[in-house]
C-alpha positions in Angstrom: 19.2 -12.5 -3.3 15.5 -12.0 -3.9 14.5 -8.4 -4.5 11.0 -6.9 -4.5 9.9 -3.6 -5.8 8.0 -1.2 -3.6 5.6 -0.2 -6.3 4.6 3.0 -4.6 8.2 4.3 -4.7 9.9 2.1 -7.3 12.5 1.0 -4.8 14.2 -2.4 -5.2 14.6 -3.9 -1.7 16.0 -7.2 -0.6 13.3 -9.5 0.6 15.6 -10.4 3.5 16.1 -7.5 5.8 18.6 -7.3 8.7 16.9 -6.6 12.0 19.5 -5.0 14.3 18.1 -5.9 17.7 19.6 -9.3 18.5 23.4 -8.9 17.8 25.7 -11.3 19.7 27.0 -9.9 23.0 30.3 -10.0 24.8 30.9 -10.9 28.4 30.1 -7.3 29.4 26.6 -7.5 27.8 27.6 -5.2 25.0 27.5 -5.9 21.3 30.3 -8.1 20.2 31.5 -5.8 17.5 33.8 -8.2 15.7 31.2 -11.0 15.4 28.4 -8.5 14.6 30.5 -6.7 12.0 31.2 -10.0 10.2 27.4 -10.7 10.2 26.6 -7.3 8.7 29.4 -7.7 6.1 28.3 -11.2 5.1 24.7 -10.0 4.7 25.6 -6.9 2.7 27.9 -8.8 0.3 25.2 -11.4 -0.3 22.9 -8.6 -1.4 21.0 -7.6 1.7 20.3 -3.9 1.3 17.7 -3.2 4.0 18.9 -2.6 7.6 16.5 -1.9 10.4 17.3 -0.5 13.8 15.7 1.6 16.5 16.6 4.2 19.2 16.4 1.7 22.1 17.8 -1.5 20.5 20.7 -2.9 22.6 20.0 -0.1 25.1 20.8 2.5 22.5 24.0 0.8 21.2 22.5 -0.6 18.0 22.2 2.7 16.1 25.8 3.6 16.9 27.1 0.2 15.9 25.0 0.0 12.7 26.2 3.5 11.7 29.8 2.4 12.0 29.3 -1.0 10.3 27.6 0.6 7.2 29.9 3.6 7.0 32.4 1.9 4.7 29.7 1.2 2.1 28.3 3.6 -0.5 25.4 5.4 1.1 23.1 4.9 -1.9 23.7 1.1 -1.9 21.6 0.4 1.1 18.3 1.4 2.8 18.5 2.4 6.5 15.5 2.4 8.8 15.3 3.6 12.3 12.4 4.5 14.6 11.2 7.3 16.9 10.4 5.8 20.4 6.8 7.1 20.7 6.5 5.5 24.2 9.2 7.9 25.5 8.0 11.1 23.7 6.1 13.8 25.6 6.8 16.9 23.4 7.7 17.8 19.8 11.0 19.3 21.0 11.9 16.0 22.6 11.2 14.2 19.4 13.4 16.7 17.4 16.3 16.2 19.9 16.1 12.4 19.6 15.9 12.6 15.8 19.1 14.7 15.7 20.8 12.3 18.1 19.8 9.3 15.8 21.4 10.9 12.8 24.6 11.5 14.7 24.6 7.9 16.0 24.0 6.5 12.5 26.5 8.9 10.9 24.2 9.9 8.1 22.6 13.0 6.8 19.3 11.4 5.9 17.2 8.3 6.7 15.7 6.2 3.9 12.8 5.2 6.2 11.8 6.8 9.6 9.0 5.0 11.5 6.9 5.8 14.5 7.8 2.9 16.7 5.4 0.3 18.1 2.3 2.3 17.5 -1.1 1.6 19.0 -4.3 3.7 18.8 -3.4 5.6 22.0 0.2 6.5 21.1 -0.8 7.4 17.5 -3.4 9.9 18.8 -0.8 11.3 21.1 1.8 11.7 18.3 -0.9 13.6 16.3 -1.8 15.9 19.2 1.9 16.7 19.9 2.4 17.7 16.2 4.9 14.9 15.6 3.0 13.4 12.7 3.0 16.7 10.9 6.6 17.3 11.8 7.6 13.9 10.3 5.8 14.9 7.1 7.8 18.1 7.0 11.0 16.1 7.5 10.2 14.2 4.3 9.6 17.4 2.4 13.0 18.7 3.5 14.7 15.5 2.4 16.0 14.6 5.9 13.9 11.4 5.7 13.0 10.0 2.3 10.0 7.9 3.4 7.9 7.8 6.6 5.7 5.1 8.2 5.1 3.2 11.4 5.6 -0.1 13.1 2.6 -1.5 14.7 1.4 -3.4 17.9 -2.3 -3.3 18.5 -5.5 -4.9 17.1 -6.8 -4.8 13.6 -9.2 -2.0 14.2 -6.4 0.3 15.4 -4.3 -0.7 12.4 -7.1 0.1 10.0 -7.6 3.5 11.7 -3.9 4.4 11.6 -3.1 3.2 8.1 -6.1 5.0 6.5 -5.3 8.3 8.4 -2.2 9.3 6.4 -0.6 8.8 3.1 2.1 6.5 4.5 5.1 5.3 2.6 5.5 2.0 4.5 4.1 0.0 7.4 5.7 -2.7 9.5 3.6 -5.5 11.2 4.2 -8.7 13.0 3.3 -11.7 10.9 4.2 -15.4 10.9 2.3 -18.7 10.5 1.4 -18.7 14.2 0.1 -15.1 14.2 -2.3 -14.9 11.2 -5.1 -13.6 13.5 -3.0 -11.7 16.0 -2.7 -7.9 16.0 -3.0 -6.7 12.4 -2.6 -10.3 11.2 -3.6 -11.4 7.7 -6.4 -8.9 7.7 -3.9 -6.1 8.1 -1.7 -7.6 5.4 -4.7 -7.6 2.9 -5.6 -4.0 3.9 -2.0 -2.8 3.3 -2.1 -4.6 -0.1 -5.4 -3.0 -1.0 -4.2 0.5 -0.1 -0.9 -0.1 -1.9 1.2 0.6 1.2 4.6 -1.3 1.1 4.8 -3.9 3.9 7.7 -4.9 6.1 7.2 -7.9 8.3 8.8 -8.4 11.7 8.9 -11.5 13.9 8.7 -13.9 11.0 10.3 -16.7 13.2 8.5 -15.3 16.3 11.7 -14.4 18.2 13.3 -17.8 17.3 10.3 -19.8 18.6 9.7 -21.2 15.1 13.4 -22.1 14.5 13.3 -25.6 16.0 11.1 -28.1 17.8 11.1 -31.8 18.9 11.9 -34.4 16.3 8.3 -35.4 16.2 7.0 -31.9 15.5 9.7 -31.3 12.9 8.8 -34.5 11.0 6.3 -32.8 8.5 9.1 -30.4 7.5 11.7 -33.2 7.2 9.4 -35.1 4.9 9.5 -32.2 2.5 13.3 -31.5 2.7 15.6 -33.1 5.2 18.4 -30.5 4.6 16.3 -27.3 5.0 16.4 -25.5 8.4 13.2 -25.3 10.4 13.5 -21.5 10.5 13.6 -21.4 6.7 10.0 -22.6 6.5 8.8 -19.7 8.6 10.7 -17.2 6.5 9.4 -18.8 3.2 5.9 -18.8 4.5 6.0 -15.0 5.0 7.8 -14.6 1.7 5.1 -16.6 -0.1 2.8 -13.6 0.6 3.4 -11.6 -2.5 2.7 -8.1 -1.0 5.5 -8.5 1.6 8.4 -6.3 0.5 10.9 -7.0 3.3 11.1 -9.8 5.9 13.1 -8.7 8.9 15.2 -11.3 10.7 16.8 -10.4 14.0 19.9 -12.6 13.4 22.3 -13.2 16.3 24.8 -15.6 14.8 26.8 -15.8 11.5 25.2 -19.3 11.0 21.8 -17.7 11.1 22.9 -15.1 8.5 24.2 -17.7 6.2 21.1 -19.9 6.5 18.8 -17.0 5.9 20.8 -16.0 2.8 20.3 -19.5 1.5 16.6 -19.2 2.0 16.5 -16.1 -0.2 19.1 -17.0 -2.8 17.1 -17.9 -4.7 13.8 -17.6 -2.9 11.3 -20.3 -3.6 7.7 -20.0 -2.4 6.3 -22.8 -0.3 4.9 -25.7 -2.4 1.4 -27.1 -1.6 3.0 -29.9 0.3 5.1 -27.5 2.4 2.0 -25.4 3.1 0.3 -28.4 4.5 3.4 -29.2 6.6 3.3 -25.7 8.0 -0.4 -26.1 8.9 0.3 -29.4 10.7 3.2 -28.0 12.7 1.3 -24.8 13.6 -1.7 -26.7 14.8 0.5 -28.9 17.0 2.5 -25.9 18.4 -0.7 -24.1 19.4 -1.5 -27.1 21.6 1.9 -27.0 23.3 3.0 -23.4 23.7 2.5 -22.0 27.2 2.8 -18.3 26.3 3.0 -16.5 23.0 5.9 -14.3 23.9 8.1 -13.0 21.0 11.1 -12.0 23.2 10.9 -8.4 22.1 11.8 -7.3 25.7 9.6 -4.2 25.7 8.6 -5.4 29.2 12.1 -4.9 30.4 13.7 -3.8 32.6 11.6 -5.1 35.5 12.1 -2.9 38.6 12.6 -6.1 40.6 15.1 -7.6 38.2 12.8 -10.4 36.8 14.1 -11.5 33.4 10.6 -11.9 31.9 11.5 -13.0 28.4 14.0 -15.6 29.7 11.4 -17.0 32.1 8.9 -17.3 29.3 11.6 -18.9 27.0 12.4 -21.6 29.5 8.7 -22.3 30.2 7.9 -22.5 26.5 10.9 -24.7 25.8 9.7 -27.1 28.5 6.1 -27.1 27.1 7.1 -27.5 23.5 10.1 -29.9 23.7 9.2 -31.7 26.9 12.9 -32.2 27.6 13.2 -32.2 31.4 17.0 -32.6 31.3 17.4 -29.4 29.2 14.7 -27.6 31.2 16.3 -28.6 34.5 19.6 -27.0 33.5 17.9 -23.9 32.1 15.9 -23.4 35.3 18.7 -24.2 37.8 21.8 -22.9 35.9 20.6 -20.8 33.0 18.8 -18.1 35.0 19.7 -16.7 38.4 17.4 -16.8 41.4 17.1 -13.0 41.4 15.8 -13.1 37.8 13.1 -15.8 38.3 9.4 -15.1 38.2 9.0 -15.5 42.0 10.4 -12.0 42.4 7.5 -10.4 40.6 5.6 -7.9 42.9 2.7 -7.5 40.4 3.4 -3.8 39.8 2.0 -4.1 36.2 4.6 -2.0 34.4 5.4 -5.0 32.2 1.8 -5.5 31.1 1.5 -1.8 30.2 4.5 -2.1 27.9 3.8 -5.5 26.3 2.9 -5.3 22.6 1.3 -8.7 22.8 -1.0 -7.6 25.7 -0.1 -10.7 27.7 -1.3 -11.1 31.3 2.3 -11.3 32.4 1.8 -11.2 36.2 -0.5 -14.2 36.3 1.7 -16.1 33.8 4.8 -15.5 35.9 3.1 -17.0 39.0 1.9 -20.0 37.0 5.3 -20.7 35.4 7.2 -20.5 38.7 4.9 -23.1 40.2 5.0 -25.4 37.1 8.8 -25.2 36.7 9.5 -25.8 40.4 7.2 -28.8 40.4 8.6 -30.2 37.2 12.2 -29.9 38.5 11.3 -31.4 41.9 9.5 -34.3 40.3 12.4 -35.0 38.0 14.9 -34.9 40.9 12.7 -37.3 42.9 12.5 -39.7 39.9 16.3 -39.6 39.6 16.8 -40.4 43.3 14.4 -43.3 43.1 16.1 -44.7 40.1 
């Protein structure tokens, strides 16, 4: 396993971090504990020592599960990160209550890293006004958290303002080969490097969107290495940025865990030929992707039951892969009528919550029309044949 030193703290962290937001589910929609436990154990035994969760992941179930899963291991052998849900906080007392609840869920006496979750300029100013930023600094002095920081979803200007405002121990940004100019982007990466702030990267495979394409799109990668997974190129692209300390992968299967472990054991930076392949693929993807949704689900739940991420996933799969048979099944069998985009009433709650600032309402209308027309055309073609 590849390890990198956070020079500011002298900590040795695994380059591959376990993002605990996409565990496999059982038929009741809860975390499949047996499968997820095997994933955690496999990662830990392979050398992964950084585990990242949050208050709302899996509707609050993630912290409890992660606490149980890691309880059997020596506390000093891993780094545990969770986050304060700033978007729910209206008072310092509320923040303190949630923090105590998180410690109980995780069954620990301290947190290695505690982050302000999904910060933007507005929410950061609110956290300062409520005294929460000062309180987190005090938690560090008391030893209840060892390091503090923030995860980020806003533009570069907001990132620059926030990261320069405090002596942060860590920051977490979205970065992948499709998002070099999105949110903090590469400019944010370089600023964190200049300031000496350790950097954790989320969405390296863009919610799975960079894990597999059509055979034609995958060809530049196959020419480099026929055996390597497509997702491994996305992970290695991020890892080739030397100031990245941890790359979070929200793994949902044991196969993904094993594949990711292979990518970091040992880790090999992308070669010039592979860098060119990444550029070719990214250029083609940008031409075909309908909506740059990461599937983070901050837009959920929709008050009318629309499964926004799933609608976008189906639409993007259709746009990228152009596989009408697969898309027909996904649109007619893989999502219920009550979850489809047509049920949107344009209330706007989703857009207020979206870290990507997507125009979700107009996109939902467009995708409903395009998917319905595509399925209708394919059915008519089958009937004529």
